[in-house]
Structure formats: structure tokens, C-alpha cells
N, CA, C and O atoms as CSV, one atom per row, in Angstrom:
chain,resi,resn,atom,element,x,y,z
A,1,MET,N,N,51.889,-33.634,-27.200
A,1,MET,CA,C,52.869,-33.902,-26.866
A,1,MET,C,C,53.939,-33.854,-25.722
A,1,MET,O,O,55.011,-33.787,-26.323
A,2,ALA,N,N,54.181,-33.855,-24.403
A,2,ALA,CA,C,54.885,-33.392,-23.745
A,2,ALA,C,C,56.702,-33.789,-23.666
A,2,ALA,O,O,57.142,-34.931,-23.797
A,3,GLY,N,N,57.332,-32.870,-23.487
A,3,GLY,CA,C,59.057,-33.554,-23.464
A,3,GLY,C,C,59.223,-34.780,-24.555
A,3,GLY,O,O,60.043,-35.698,-24.588
A,4,GLY,N,N,58.431,-34.536,-25.196
A,4,GLY,CA,C,58.782,-35.346,-26.721
A,4,GLY,C,C,58.853,-36.734,-26.830
A,4,GLY,O,O,59.645,-37.430,-27.465
A,5,LYS,N,N,57.689,-37.107,-25.950
A,5,LYS,CA,C,57.803,-38.239,-25.678
A,5,LYS,C,C,56.566,-39.233,-26.591
A,5,LYS,O,O,55.413,-38.866,-26.819
A,6,CYS,N,N,57.259,-40.706,-27.054
A,6,CYS,CA,C,56.045,-41.046,-27.778
A,6,CYS,C,C,55.642,-42.654,-27.379
A,6,CYS,O,O,56.187,-43.352,-26.525
A,7,LEU,N,N,54.733,-42.941,-28.097
A,7,LEU,CA,C,53.883,-44.184,-27.767
A,7,LEU,C,C,53.817,-45.149,-29.619
A,7,LEU,O,O,53.510,-44.756,-30.744
A,8,ALA,N,N,54.158,-46.131,-29.211
A,8,ALA,CA,C,54.062,-46.639,-30.252
A,8,ALA,C,C,52.900,-48.057,-30.394
A,8,ALA,O,O,53.082,-49.057,-29.701
A,9,LEU,N,N,52.083,-47.988,-31.078
A,9,LEU,CA,C,50.882,-48.953,-31.028
A,9,LEU,C,C,51.155,-50.138,-32.446
A,9,LEU,O,O,51.655,-49.871,-33.538
A,10,ILE,N,N,50.804,-51.028,-32.114
A,10,ILE,CA,C,51.438,-52.011,-33.402
A,10,ILE,C,C,50.342,-53.096,-32.699
A,10,ILE,O,O,50.367,-53.254,-31.478
A,11,ALA,N,N,49.331,-53.868,-33.589
A,11,ALA,CA,C,48.453,-55.265,-33.577
A,11,ALA,C,C,48.313,-55.778,-34.901
A,11,ALA,O,O,47.766,-55.271,-35.880
A,12,HIS,N,N,49.014,-57.083,-34.739
A,12,HIS,CA,C,49.170,-57.856,-35.880
A,12,HIS,C,C,47.619,-58.897,-35.884
A,12,HIS,O,O,46.931,-59.426,-35.011
A,13,ASP,N,N,47.585,-58.816,-37.232
A,13,ASP,CA,C,46.473,-59.972,-38.028
A,13,ASP,C,C,45.364,-59.776,-37.076
A,13,ASP,O,O,44.991,-58.607,-36.972
A,14,GLN,N,N,44.786,-60.606,-36.398
A,14,GLN,CA,C,43.323,-60.775,-35.385
A,14,GLN,C,C,43.357,-59.575,-34.633
A,14,GLN,O,O,42.396,-58.813,-34.734
A,15,LYS,N,N,44.204,-59.314,-33.976
A,15,LYS,CA,C,44.616,-57.893,-32.783
A,15,LYS,C,C,43.974,-56.724,-33.107
A,15,LYS,O,O,43.524,-55.935,-32.277
A,16,LYS,N,N,43.923,-56.595,-34.321
A,16,LYS,CA,C,43.796,-54.859,-34.560
A,16,LYS,C,C,42.612,-54.293,-33.752
A,16,LYS,O,O,42.697,-53.282,-33.054
A,17,ASN,N,N,41.584,-54.981,-33.898
A,17,ASN,CA,C,39.999,-54.229,-33.332
A,17,ASN,C,C,40.406,-54.452,-31.504
A,17,ASN,O,O,39.902,-53.800,-30.590
A,18,GLU,N,N,41.210,-55.307,-31.399
A,18,GLU,CA,C,41.339,-55.206,-29.637
A,18,GLU,C,C,42.272,-54.091,-29.274
A,18,GLU,O,O,42.172,-53.352,-28.295
A,19,MET,N,N,43.039,-54.079,-30.049
A,19,MET,CA,C,43.850,-52.394,-30.036
A,19,MET,C,C,43.259,-51.454,-30.612
A,19,MET,O,O,43.941,-50.430,-30.568
A,20,ALA,N,N,41.910,-51.275,-31.347
A,20,ALA,CA,C,41.145,-50.570,-31.391
A,20,ALA,C,C,40.454,-49.973,-29.788
A,20,ALA,O,O,40.352,-48.862,-29.268
A,21,GLU,N,N,40.076,-51.385,-29.388
A,21,GLU,CA,C,39.265,-50.759,-28.158
A,21,GLU,C,C,40.114,-50.612,-27.417
A,21,GLU,O,O,39.820,-49.478,-27.039
A,22,PHE,N,N,41.156,-50.917,-26.768
A,22,PHE,CA,C,42.006,-50.869,-25.674
A,22,PHE,C,C,42.489,-49.354,-26.197
A,22,PHE,O,O,42.874,-48.768,-25.184
A,23,ALA,N,N,42.614,-48.568,-27.241
A,23,ALA,CA,C,42.594,-47.367,-26.862
A,23,ALA,C,C,41.639,-46.327,-27.016
A,23,ALA,O,O,41.918,-45.131,-27.096
A,24,ARG,N,N,40.062,-47.018,-27.070
A,24,ARG,CA,C,39.066,-46.012,-26.997
A,24,ARG,C,C,39.036,-46.712,-25.128
A,24,ARG,O,O,38.502,-45.925,-24.347
A,25,ARG,N,N,39.297,-47.385,-24.805
A,25,ARG,CA,C,39.160,-47.787,-23.266
A,25,ARG,C,C,39.965,-46.562,-22.457
A,25,ARG,O,O,39.678,-46.090,-21.357
A,26,ASN,N,N,41.137,-46.174,-23.409
A,26,ASN,CA,C,42.605,-45.849,-22.465
A,26,ASN,C,C,42.644,-44.341,-23.226
A,26,ASN,O,O,43.654,-43.642,-23.132
A,27,LYS,N,N,41.625,-43.961,-23.880
A,27,LYS,CA,C,41.751,-42.885,-24.807
A,27,LYS,C,C,42.421,-41.250,-23.776
A,27,LYS,O,O,43.230,-40.484,-24.299
A,28,ASP,N,N,41.979,-41.069,-22.613
A,28,ASP,CA,C,42.559,-39.832,-21.508
A,28,ASP,C,C,44.412,-40.251,-21.305
A,28,ASP,O,O,45.410,-39.574,-21.556
A,29,PRO,N,N,44.294,-41.322,-20.879
A,29,PRO,CA,C,46.069,-41.538,-20.802
A,29,PRO,C,C,46.812,-41.157,-22.053
A,29,PRO,O,O,47.691,-40.304,-22.179
A,30,LEU,N,N,46.269,-41.983,-22.981
A,30,LEU,CA,C,46.819,-42.091,-24.649
A,30,LEU,C,C,46.994,-40.815,-25.075
A,30,LEU,O,O,48.030,-40.598,-25.703
A,31,SER,N,N,45.981,-39.606,-24.829
A,31,SER,CA,C,45.880,-38.600,-25.507
A,31,SER,C,C,46.785,-37.355,-24.953
A,31,SER,O,O,46.756,-36.162,-25.257
A,32,LYS,N,N,47.571,-38.053,-24.058
A,32,LYS,CA,C,48.745,-37.168,-23.451
A,32,LYS,C,C,50.322,-37.951,-24.298
A,32,LYS,O,O,51.460,-38.111,-23.858
A,33,TRP,N,N,49.845,-38.210,-25.331
A,33,TRP,CA,C,51.528,-38.771,-25.638
A,33,TRP,C,C,51.390,-39.023,-27.459
A,33,TRP,O,O,50.490,-39.524,-28.133
A,34,LYS,N,N,52.330,-38.599,-27.720
A,34,LYS,CA,C,52.403,-38.490,-29.484
A,34,LYS,C,C,52.390,-40.167,-29.794
A,34,LYS,O,O,53.112,-41.021,-29.279
A,35,ILE,N,N,51.673,-40.283,-30.475
A,35,ILE,CA,C,51.235,-41.930,-30.878
A,35,ILE,C,C,51.942,-42.256,-32.529
A,35,ILE,O,O,51.773,-41.371,-33.367
A,36,VAL,N,N,52.566,-43.278,-32.861
A,36,VAL,CA,C,53.128,-43.715,-33.812
A,36,VAL,C,C,52.190,-44.852,-33.753
A,36,VAL,O,O,51.576,-45.085,-32.712
A,37,ALA,N,N,52.013,-45.736,-35.054
A,37,ALA,CA,C,51.338,-46.824,-35.144
A,37,ALA,C,C,51.808,-47.142,-36.822
A,37,ALA,O,O,52.068,-46.258,-37.638
A,38,THR,N,N,51.835,-48.429,-37.052
A,38,THR,CA,C,52.111,-49.003,-38.333
A,38,THR,C,C,50.576,-48.712,-38.582
A,38,THR,O,O,49.758,-48.316,-37.752
A,39,GLY,N,N,50.343,-49.048,-40.135
A,39,GLY,CA,C,49.447,-48.216,-41.152
A,39,GLY,C,C,48.018,-48.697,-40.503
A,39,GLY,O,O,47.383,-48.011,-39.702
A,40,THR,N,N,47.598,-50.059,-41.006
A,40,THR,CA,C,46.573,-50.576,-40.522
A,40,THR,C,C,46.087,-50.204,-38.890
A,40,THR,O,O,45.120,-49.547,-38.505
A,41,THR,N,N,47.003,-50.794,-38.227
A,41,THR,CA,C,46.480,-50.482,-36.648
A,41,THR,C,C,46.113,-48.922,-36.216
A,41,THR,O,O,45.369,-48.614,-35.285
A,42,GLY,N,N,46.872,-47.921,-37.190
A,42,GLY,CA,C,46.782,-46.832,-36.883
A,42,GLY,C,C,45.329,-46.009,-37.404
A,42,GLY,O,O,44.830,-45.002,-36.902
A,43,GLY,N,N,44.863,-46.789,-38.552
A,43,GLY,CA,C,43.925,-46.441,-39.271
A,43,GLY,C,C,42.571,-47.193,-37.814
A,43,GLY,O,O,41.541,-46.653,-37.413
A,44,ARG,N,N,43.000,-48.146,-37.518
A,44,ARG,CA,C,41.953,-48.447,-36.545
A,44,ARG,C,C,41.635,-48.002,-35.562
A,44,ARG,O,O,40.524,-47.882,-35.046
A,45,VAL,N,N,43.261,-47.547,-35.039
A,45,VAL,CA,C,42.985,-46.751,-33.732
A,45,VAL,C,C,42.363,-45.253,-33.860
A,45,VAL,O,O,41.574,-44.922,-32.975
A,46,LEU,N,N,42.607,-44.480,-34.717
A,46,LEU,CA,C,41.955,-43.520,-35.275
A,46,LEU,C,C,40.238,-43.408,-35.352
A,46,LEU,O,O,39.478,-42.535,-34.933
A,47,ASP,N,N,40.010,-44.557,-36.001
A,47,ASP,CA,C,38.706,-44.641,-36.157
A,47,ASP,C,C,37.939,-45.044,-35.250
A,47,ASP,O,O,36.788,-45.299,-35.604
A,48,ALA,N,N,38.268,-45.218,-33.937
A,48,ALA,CA,C,37.903,-45.615,-32.512
A,48,ALA,C,C,37.798,-44.398,-31.608
A,48,ALA,O,O,36.988,-44.042,-30.753
A,49,VAL,N,N,39.118,-43.804,-32.205
A,49,VAL,CA,C,39.550,-42.490,-31.001
A,49,VAL,C,C,40.094,-41.295,-31.851
A,49,VAL,O,O,41.268,-40.943,-31.738
A,50,PRO,N,N,38.939,-40.477,-32.980
A,50,PRO,CA,C,39.717,-39.774,-33.851
A,50,PRO,C,C,40.335,-38.487,-33.211
A,50,PRO,O,O,40.899,-37.673,-33.942
A,51,GLU,N,N,40.209,-38.216,-31.387
A,51,GLU,CA,C,40.958,-37.249,-31.146
A,51,GLU,C,C,42.159,-37.353,-31.056
A,51,GLU,O,O,42.723,-36.277,-30.857
A,52,LEU,N,N,43.091,-38.623,-31.151
A,52,LEU,CA,C,44.297,-39.236,-30.424
A,52,LEU,C,C,44.988,-38.548,-32.079
A,52,LEU,O,O,44.508,-38.505,-33.212
A,53,ASP,N,N,46.330,-38.083,-31.481
A,53,ASP,CA,C,47.605,-37.789,-32.064
A,53,ASP,C,C,48.459,-39.016,-33.027
A,53,ASP,O,O,49.601,-39.362,-32.724
A,54,VAL,N,N,47.907,-39.446,-33.908
A,54,VAL,CA,C,48.667,-40.772,-34.159
A,54,VAL,C,C,49.335,-40.232,-35.616
A,54,VAL,O,O,48.765,-39.580,-36.490
A,55,THR,N,N,50.369,-40.590,-35.596
A,55,THR,CA,C,51.370,-40.617,-37.105
A,55,THR,C,C,51.005,-42.417,-37.909
A,55,THR,O,O,51.521,-43.439,-37.458
A,56,ARG,N,N,50.360,-42.407,-38.715
A,56,ARG,CA,C,50.354,-43.604,-39.101
A,56,ARG,C,C,51.496,-44.002,-40.136
A,56,ARG,O,O,51.562,-43.480,-41.248
A,57,LEU,N,N,52.592,-45.187,-39.581
A,57,LEU,CA,C,53.758,-45.066,-40.837
A,57,LEU,C,C,53.286,-46.357,-41.857
A,57,LEU,O,O,52.073,-46.561,-41.818
A,58,LYS,N,N,53.858,-47.022,-42.524
A,58,LYS,CA,C,53.857,-48.080,-43.518
A,58,LYS,C,C,52.885,-49.339,-42.677
A,58,LYS,O,O,52.725,-49.246,-41.460
A,59,SER,N,N,52.340,-50.373,-43.386
A,59,SER,CA,C,51.694,-51.326,-42.613
A,59,SER,C,C,52.859,-52.580,-42.344
A,59,SER,O,O,53.575,-53.109,-43.194
A,60,GLY,N,N,52.798,-52.846,-40.972
A,60,GLY,CA,C,53.986,-53.814,-40.927
A,60,GLY,C,C,54.610,-54.586,-41.637
A,60,GLY,O,O,55.837,-54.686,-41.605
A,61,PRO,N,N,53.758,-55.327,-42.475
A,61,PRO,CA,C,54.199,-56.098,-43.697
A,61,PRO,C,C,55.158,-55.606,-44.453
A,61,PRO,O,O,56.214,-56.226,-44.580
A,62,LEU,N,N,55.004,-54.763,-44.891
A,62,LEU,CA,C,55.762,-53.437,-45.671
A,62,LEU,C,C,56.477,-52.554,-45.225
A,62,LEU,O,O,56.893,-51.655,-45.955
A,63,GLY,N,N,56.792,-52.635,-43.820
A,63,GLY,CA,C,57.821,-52.159,-43.254
A,63,GLY,C,C,58.157,-51.279,-42.073
A,63,GLY,O,O,59.159,-50.775,-41.564
A,64,GLY,N,N,56.365,-51.348,-41.801
A,64,GLY,CA,C,55.812,-50.369,-40.554
A,64,GLY,C,C,56.891,-50.979,-39.426
A,64,GLY,O,O,57.668,-50.217,-38.850
A,65,ASP,N,N,56.874,-52.341,-39.175
A,65,ASP,CA,C,57.751,-52.357,-37.593
A,65,ASP,C,C,58.835,-51.949,-37.725
A,65,ASP,O,O,59.223,-51.263,-36.779
A,66,GLN,N,N,59.984,-52.178,-39.079
A,66,GLN,CA,C,61.024,-51.903,-38.775
A,66,GLN,C,C,61.030,-50.274,-38.620
A,66,GLN,O,O,62.038,-49.771,-38.125
A,67,GLN,N,N,60.053,-49.510,-38.982
A,67,GLN,CA,C,60.322,-47.767,-39.146
A,67,GLN,C,C,60.036,-47.233,-37.806
A,67,GLN,O,O,60.316,-46.106,-37.396
A,68,ILE,N,N,59.213,-48.551,-36.932
A,68,ILE,CA,C,59.232,-48.241,-35.301
A,68,ILE,C,C,60.316,-48.721,-34.729
A,68,ILE,O,O,60.649,-48.228,-33.651
A,69,GLY,N,N,61.066,-49.725,-35.281
A,69,GLY,CA,C,62.197,-50.249,-34.985
A,69,GLY,C,C,63.105,-49.277,-34.667
A,69,GLY,O,O,63.620,-49.092,-33.564
A,70,ALA,N,N,63.295,-48.611,-35.762
A,70,ALA,CA,C,64.293,-47.631,-36.437
A,70,ALA,C,C,63.585,-46.294,-35.552
A,70,ALA,O,O,64.611,-45.745,-35.149
A,71,LEU,N,N,62.781,-45.716,-35.184
A,71,LEU,CA,C,62.297,-44.708,-34.436
A,71,LEU,C,C,63.046,-45.027,-32.528
A,71,LEU,O,O,63.383,-44.042,-31.871
A,72,ILE,N,N,63.133,-45.924,-32.153
A,72,ILE,CA,C,62.944,-46.310,-31.118
A,72,ILE,C,C,64.925,-46.554,-30.940
A,72,ILE,O,O,65.548,-46.464,-29.882
A,73,SER,N,N,65.516,-46.867,-32.328
A,73,SER,CA,C,67.283,-46.745,-32.294
A,73,SER,C,C,67.681,-45.177,-32.021
A,73,SER,O,O,68.744,-44.807,-31.524
A,74,THR,N,N,66.664,-44.380,-32.428
A,74,THR,CA,C,67.483,-43.273,-33.017
A,74,THR,C,C,66.461,-42.542,-31.874
A,74,THR,O,O,66.869,-41.404,-32.106
A,75,GLY,N,N,65.754,-42.398,-31.141
A,75,GLY,CA,C,65.721,-41.577,-29.968
A,75,GLY,C,C,64.886,-42.134,-29.052
A,75,GLY,O,O,64.710,-41.587,-27.963
A,76,GLU,N,N,52.921,-50.197,-27.547
A,76,GLU,CA,C,52.635,-51.027,-27.210
A,76,GLU,C,C,51.879,-52.018,-28.009
A,76,GLU,O,O,50.716,-51.927,-28.404
A,77,PHE,N,N,52.948,-53.229,-28.227
A,77,PHE,CA,C,52.345,-54.288,-29.206
A,77,PHE,C,C,51.473,-55.452,-29.257
A,77,PHE,O,O,52.199,-56.446,-29.270
A,78,PHE,N,N,50.427,-55.730,-29.286
A,78,PHE,CA,C,49.850,-57.007,-29.268
A,78,PHE,C,C,50.150,-57.809,-30.484
A,78,PHE,O,O,50.141,-57.296,-31.604
A,79,VAL,N,N,50.452,-59.232,-30.244
A,79,VAL,CA,C,50.718,-60.392,-30.969
A,79,VAL,C,C,49.879,-61.228,-30.779
A,79,VAL,O,O,49.597,-61.747,-29.699
A,80,ASP,N,N,49.242,-61.501,-32.180
A,80,ASP,CA,C,48.549,-62.698,-32.494
A,80,ASP,C,C,49.269,-63.864,-32.470
A,80,ASP,O,O,50.169,-64.085,-33.280
A,81,PRO,N,N,48.824,-64.912,-31.281
A,81,PRO,CA,C,49.454,-66.036,-31.348
A,81,PRO,C,C,48.999,-67.144,-31.942
A,81,PRO,O,O,49.632,-68.198,-31.897
A,82,LEU,N,N,47.892,-67.018,-32.540
A,82,LEU,CA,C,47.252,-68.215,-32.815
A,82,LEU,C,C,47.058,-68.031,-34.490
A,82,LEU,O,O,46.389,-68.850,-35.121
A,83,THR,N,N,47.630,-67.015,-35.066
A,83,THR,CA,C,47.967,-67.054,-35.966
A,83,THR,C,C,49.580,-67.465,-36.927
A,83,THR,O,O,50.562,-67.405,-36.187
A,84,PRO,N,N,49.860,-67.793,-38.189
A,84,PRO,CA,C,50.631,-68.252,-38.458
A,84,PRO,C,C,52.005,-67.213,-38.159
A,84,PRO,O,O,51.608,-66.059,-37.999
A,85,MET,N,N,52.762,-67.275,-38.102
A,85,MET,CA,C,53.751,-65.828,-37.335
A,85,MET,C,C,54.625,-65.354,-38.546
A,85,MET,O,O,55.842,-65.512,-38.637
A,86,PRO,N,N,53.589,-64.586,-39.707
A,86,PRO,CA,C,54.562,-64.364,-40.668
A,86,PRO,C,C,55.290,-62.772,-40.206
A,86,PRO,O,O,56.000,-62.226,-41.050
A,87,HIS,N,N,55.108,-62.200,-39.079
A,87,HIS,CA,C,55.547,-61.169,-38.514
A,87,HIS,C,C,56.570,-61.741,-37.260
A,87,HIS,O,O,56.889,-61.001,-36.329
A,88,ASP,N,N,56.868,-62.646,-37.326
A,88,ASP,CA,C,57.807,-63.695,-36.262
A,88,ASP,C,C,59.249,-62.386,-35.594
A,88,ASP,O,O,59.330,-61.840,-34.494
A,89,VAL,N,N,60.321,-62.268,-37.014
A,89,VAL,CA,C,60.931,-61.820,-37.559
A,89,VAL,C,C,60.799,-60.466,-36.706
A,89,VAL,O,O,61.334,-60.157,-35.642
A,90,ASP,N,N,59.940,-59.788,-37.501
A,90,ASP,CA,C,59.564,-58.077,-36.916
A,90,ASP,C,C,59.649,-57.802,-35.127
A,90,ASP,O,O,60.176,-56.994,-34.362
A,91,VAL,N,N,58.609,-59.257,-35.031
A,91,VAL,CA,C,58.290,-58.762,-33.166
A,91,VAL,C,C,59.766,-59.028,-32.806
A,91,VAL,O,O,60.298,-58.010,-32.362
A,92,LYS,N,N,60.445,-59.921,-32.858
A,92,LYS,CA,C,61.714,-60.276,-32.462
A,92,LYS,C,C,62.383,-58.981,-32.702
A,92,LYS,O,O,62.572,-58.348,-31.664
A,93,ALA,N,N,62.705,-58.537,-33.554
A,93,ALA,CA,C,63.532,-57.274,-33.902
A,93,ALA,C,C,63.109,-56.202,-32.828
A,93,ALA,O,O,63.950,-55.590,-32.169
A,94,LEU,N,N,62.008,-56.051,-32.720
A,94,LEU,CA,C,61.172,-55.015,-32.134
A,94,LEU,C,C,61.806,-55.484,-30.272
A,94,LEU,O,O,62.182,-54.619,-29.480
A,95,MET,N,N,61.782,-56.575,-30.039
A,95,MET,CA,C,61.687,-56.827,-28.830
A,95,MET,C,C,63.372,-56.707,-28.446
A,95,MET,O,O,63.786,-56.291,-27.364
A,96,ARG,N,N,63.876,-56.974,-29.109
A,96,ARG,CA,C,65.739,-56.975,-29.129
A,96,ARG,C,C,65.710,-55.221,-28.933
A,96,ARG,O,O,65.860,-54.680,-27.837
A,97,LEU,N,N,65.514,-54.569,-30.072
A,97,LEU,CA,C,65.481,-52.866,-29.542
A,97,LEU,C,C,64.943,-52.583,-28.430
A,97,LEU,O,O,65.703,-51.805,-27.854
A,98,ALA,N,N,63.790,-52.853,-27.639
A,98,ALA,CA,C,62.885,-52.811,-26.759
A,98,ALA,C,C,63.963,-52.905,-25.609
A,98,ALA,O,O,64.018,-52.093,-24.685
A,99,ILE,N,N,64.912,-54.103,-25.778
A,99,ILE,CA,C,65.553,-54.490,-24.444
A,99,ILE,C,C,66.891,-53.597,-24.544
A,99,ILE,O,O,67.250,-52.973,-23.546
A,100,VAL,N,N,67.680,-53.526,-25.821
A,100,VAL,CA,C,68.891,-52.601,-25.719
A,100,VAL,C,C,68.759,-51.440,-25.223
A,100,VAL,O,O,69.530,-50.871,-24.450
A,101,TYR,N,N,67.212,-50.850,-25.908
A,101,TYR,CA,C,67.137,-49.214,-25.447
A,101,TYR,C,C,66.622,-49.080,-24.038
A,101,TYR,O,O,66.920,-48.063,-23.412
A,102,ASP,N,N,65.661,-50.281,-23.318
A,102,ASP,CA,C,65.523,-49.978,-21.990
A,102,ASP,C,C,64.034,-49.790,-22.103
A,102,ASP,O,O,63.437,-49.788,-21.027
A,103,ILE,N,N,63.247,-49.616,-23.297
A,103,ILE,CA,C,62.160,-49.417,-23.458
A,103,ILE,C,C,60.449,-50.330,-23.181
A,103,ILE,O,O,59.951,-51.061,-24.037
A,104,PRO,N,N,59.902,-50.081,-22.004
A,104,PRO,CA,C,58.705,-50.773,-21.537
A,104,PRO,C,C,57.938,-51.578,-22.547
A,104,PRO,O,O,57.156,-50.735,-22.987
A,105,MET,N,N,57.795,-52.228,-22.914
A,105,MET,CA,C,56.877,-52.914,-23.575
A,105,MET,C,C,55.770,-54.289,-23.521
A,105,MET,O,O,56.001,-55.433,-23.128
A,106,ALA,N,N,54.727,-53.803,-23.971
A,106,ALA,CA,C,53.518,-54.806,-23.798
A,106,ALA,C,C,53.114,-55.331,-24.900
A,106,ALA,O,O,52.734,-54.788,-25.938
A,107,LEU,N,N,53.267,-56.983,-24.478
A,107,LEU,CA,C,52.990,-58.160,-25.886
A,107,LEU,C,C,51.913,-58.547,-25.472
A,107,LEU,O,O,51.716,-59.682,-25.905
A,108,ASN,N,N,50.937,-58.129,-24.730
A,108,ASN,CA,C,49.511,-58.484,-24.911
A,108,ASN,C,C,48.651,-57.186,-24.138
A,108,ASN,O,O,49.207,-56.172,-23.718
A,109,GLU,N,N,47.353,-57.428,-24.064
A,109,GLU,CA,C,46.636,-56.515,-23.131
A,109,GLU,C,C,46.287,-56.436,-21.566
A,109,GLU,O,O,45.794,-55.548,-20.870
A,110,ALA,N,N,46.713,-57.643,-21.322
A,110,ALA,CA,C,47.088,-57.491,-19.740
A,110,ALA,C,C,48.020,-56.654,-18.996
A,110,ALA,O,O,47.997,-56.069,-17.913
A,111,THR,N,N,49.141,-56.852,-20.291
A,111,THR,CA,C,50.549,-56.366,-19.653
A,111,THR,C,C,50.199,-54.814,-19.970
A,111,THR,O,O,50.535,-53.899,-19.218
A,112,ALA,N,N,49.532,-54.645,-21.091
A,112,ALA,CA,C,49.538,-53.311,-21.558
A,112,ALA,C,C,48.570,-52.349,-20.539
A,112,ALA,O,O,48.888,-51.171,-20.371
A,113,GLU,N,N,47.252,-52.974,-19.803
A,113,GLU,CA,C,46.617,-52.142,-19.139
A,113,GLU,C,C,47.566,-51.735,-17.577
A,113,GLU,O,O,47.476,-50.808,-16.772
A,114,LYS,N,N,48.344,-52.791,-17.667
A,114,LYS,CA,C,49.383,-52.838,-16.498
A,114,LYS,C,C,50.139,-51.313,-16.322
A,114,LYS,O,O,50.374,-50.570,-15.369
A,115,LEU,N,N,50.376,-51.281,-17.751
A,115,LEU,CA,C,51.455,-49.967,-18.079
A,115,LEU,C,C,50.884,-48.803,-18.113
A,115,LEU,O,O,51.406,-47.828,-17.574
A,116,ILE,N,N,49.487,-48.731,-18.889
A,116,ILE,CA,C,49.219,-47.681,-18.707
A,116,ILE,C,C,49.100,-46.605,-17.336
A,116,ILE,O,O,48.720,-45.467,-17.613
A,117,PRO,N,N,49.299,-46.801,-16.382
A,117,PRO,CA,C,48.898,-45.985,-15.135
A,117,PRO,C,C,50.676,-45.576,-14.919
A,117,PRO,O,O,51.029,-44.683,-14.149
A,118,THR,N,N,51.304,-46.102,-15.445
A,118,THR,CA,C,52.724,-45.576,-15.362
A,118,THR,C,C,53.248,-44.694,-16.331
A,118,THR,O,O,54.388,-44.231,-16.281
A,119,LEU,N,N,52.296,-44.427,-17.341
A,119,LEU,CA,C,52.533,-43.459,-18.469
A,119,LEU,C,C,52.442,-41.778,-18.038
A,119,LEU,O,O,51.356,-41.206,-17.949
A,120,HIS,N,N,53.557,-41.197,-17.826
A,120,HIS,CA,C,53.636,-40.086,-17.166
A,120,HIS,C,C,54.066,-39.122,-18.466
A,120,HIS,O,O,55.124,-39.286,-19.073
A,121,ALA,N,N,53.235,-38.251,-18.748
A,121,ALA,CA,C,53.520,-37.805,-20.437
A,121,ALA,C,C,54.481,-36.364,-19.995
A,121,ALA,O,O,54.953,-35.644,-20.874
């Protein structure tokens, strides 16, 4: 971790495997960052790329999304639009914090792929 920079990875519902694959494809740039992730997403990412520095928080529905929001307020996630939106309020809260604190945020893989080259640890 350089300069104390941190990257959050959150994938809801059926997008967890896509997030793990995204991490595998982008392991070199991601390896330069301290990563925090919600519980299940972090587990999937670590299974795919065990050499990454990933801190797993609680599962999203158990407060993990809000833990990441708290980290943003004191110092890339994919949304599955085809499932019921139990995470809708969590996603909106994270979007609000990302806007307030001017944090780049990707809500889908295409945007995340565009952000990866801009990551400078």
C-alpha cells in the first residue's frame, strides 16, 4: 500500500463471480492498493487472487456496505440490476458518499475497466 490509498470492492448478488474475475484480470494494478471488501465479495476475490491485500468487512446486508461508507467519510462495486434491490438503500448511500467526498466510483465492469489505468498508487 502506497500513500495510504485504499480501494473498495463490493459486488452484490450474482455479480460476485464477475468481481473475482475482474480482480484476477487486473491483479497487477490492484496489487499496489490496500483493498477493503464486503465479506463474501472479499472471499471470492481472495480465492481468485490470494496475493492481493484484502481486508474483509461484514457481509453487505449485515453492515459491510455501511462500513465501507464509514471508511469513505473518515478518510469499485458492481450492482446486479436484474435481482430484487435489497441493497438499493446501501448502494444509494455509498453513491451519496462517493459524490460528497469526490471518490471515483464504478457501478459496472465497463466503467471499472476504464478506471483501472488511472489508478496510481
